[in-house]
N, C-alpha and C positions, 0 to 999 in steps of 0.2 A: 246706629244707635235699630233702624228698622235692616239693615242690611244684616243683623246680628239676627234679629225677629224672624227673619226670612227663611235665612241658613238654617237655624234651628226647626223651623216649622218644616223644611224641606226635609231634614234631617227626619225628625219624629217620622215626617210619612214615609220616609222611605226604609227606616226600622219598622211599620202598621206594617207597609207590602214585606218584607222578611218574612215576620211573622205568621201573617197570613199564606206567605207561598213559599213553596216548598223549595230552598239552595239545589240548583240543580248546576249540576256538573254536562257538560256535554260529552255527550255516549265515545265522541270514536274518540277523545283525550285517554280514557278509560283503556281504552283495547290497545290504545298504544303503547299505553305503560304496560297493559299485560302480555302483550307479543316482546317487548323488550326485556321483560323478569322470565319470560320463557324462553326465549335467544340465549341471555345470558348462562340458563342453569344449563341448555343444550351444550353450551361450548365447554360450560367447564366440567359434563360430565363426560363427554368427547376426549377431551384432554384429558384427566384421570382415569380412563380406559385406555389409553391410547400410553398415557407411562407405566402403566402397569404392568399391559402386554411390554414392552420394551424391556421393561426390568424383569419379569417369566423368558423372558429368549435370549434375554444375559445369561439367567442361572441357568437353565435347560445347554446350552451353546458348552458356558463352563462341567455342566454334568457331567452331557454328553462328551466331551475332549479326553475326560479322564475314564471316559466308559469303555473308550478306545484304546487307552495306556493298559489299561486295567484285563481288554482283552488278548492284547500283543504280549501281555506280561503272562498271562495263564497260557498263552500255544507257547509258550518259549519252555515252561517250567512244564508240559505237555512233555512239549519234545527232548527235554533233559531225560526225563523220568521213558516214555519211549528207548532211548536209544540205553541207554544204562538196563532197562527188562529183553531189547530184544536180543544182544550176544546171547543172553541163554534162555533164549524161547525154544522149546524142544523145535522148533522147525530151521533152527538155525545153531542151535548149537554143537559142539563138538560129543557132549554129552560121556558116554562110555565108551567109545569108540577110537580112543586115542589112549587106550589104557584107563587111568582112574580121572576121576568127573574133572577136567575143566573148567574154571570160573573164564568170563572172557575171550570163548574160543568158538570159532564160527568153523563151521566143517562145508569149506567151499564147494565139496561134491555134493551137498544136501540141496546147498543152494542153488546150485550150478540148473540142477536138474527141475527148480518147487518151481511150477503150475501156476503162476504171475498169477492169470486172471483166477483162479480159484481164490486168489488171496487176494485181488484186488476189494479197497477199502476196510481189511482185514483189521491193517495197524493205523485207521482210522487215514486223514487227507493228511501223507505227509511224502513226501519222496524220501525214497531209502536205500541211501546205495552204498556201496561196500569197496573202497580204494586200498590196494596192493600200495604200502612203501616202498620195501624191500626185500626181496632186487625188483627194478621197474624192468621191464620186459621193451628189450633196444631201448631206453631211452626212454619211448613215448606212453601213451595210457592210450592202451587198445580197450576198447567194451568186450566185455564177457560175451561169447557166444557158445551155442554146443559146438558147432565145429572148430571155435578157436582153442577152448579152454585146456589146460591148463595157460598156454601162453600168453596169457590176457592180464590188467590191471582195474577192470573196473566192473561189477556186479552189480548190474538197475535191481534192485526189489524190486520196488515199486517206484514208477513213475509218474508224474503229471506236469500241469506248467502253474509253477507256484513261484513264486518271486517274492520272496523273506530272507530271512537270519539259518544259518545250521548250525547246529552244535554237534559234535561228536564225542566220540571215544575209541583209545587204541585198543584193540581184537588182535586175535592169535591165530593167523586163517593157516587151519591145519587140513592137510585132501591124504590121501591114499596114492603112492607113487607106484609105480611097476619097474623093476629092473632087473639084473640078470642076476642079481642074489634076492632075488621075492618079492613082495608087496612090504615098502616104508614109512612111515609117516614122514614127513614135510609138513613143516611150520614157515610164515613166511609171517612178517611184520605188516600190519592189515589195522584198517581207518573204516568204523563204523560212522555214518554221516546219515543226519533225520536232517532233514530240509522243513521247516512250517510256514507255513501263510502266515507276513505282514500282513495286520489287521486295518493299519493307516493308506 
C-alpha cells in the first residue's frame, strides 16, 4: 500500500510541475516537421506544373499538325484558282487576236516575249509552266527560248526552287504562223501547270 501512496504522490507532484511549467516541445522537431511539409508542397506544385506543361504541349502539337494541313490545303486551293484564272489573264490569253474571244486559250507569241523579271512574284510564290502536249517536237521536251521558238515544248513563265504538288489545266496554245499563203492561226493542245510549295 505504501508503494501505491508513493506512486500517487509522485504522480501528483509531476502533475503540479506540469501545471506550473509550460509543456515544451523541442524546437528542432517543429522545424523538421515544417520543412517536411514545405518540401511535400513544393514537390506537389512541381508535379502539377509538369503535368499541365505536358498536356499543353500535346494540345499545341495537335493544333500545329492541323494548322500545317490547313496551310497545305489552302496552298492547293490557291494553285487551283490561279491555274483557272491564269489562262484568261491579259498577260497570257489570246484575247481577240484569233478571231472571237476564246477561253482557256494562251497566246504563245505573247508569252515568249514576256519579260519574266517584270512579273517576278506577280502570281505569288509558284512555278508556272506551259507544256505543249500535242504535237511533240522531235519526241522530247525542249525548253523554249527566243532562238528556238516555236520548235519547243515547254515555256517557263515563272520558276523557282519549289518542291510540292502541282495542279494543271488543259489549254489551247495558239500563235500566228507565216506561210506562203500569208499569216495563219495555229493552235495546239497544251497544259498549264502551276507548282505550289508544300508546307510539310
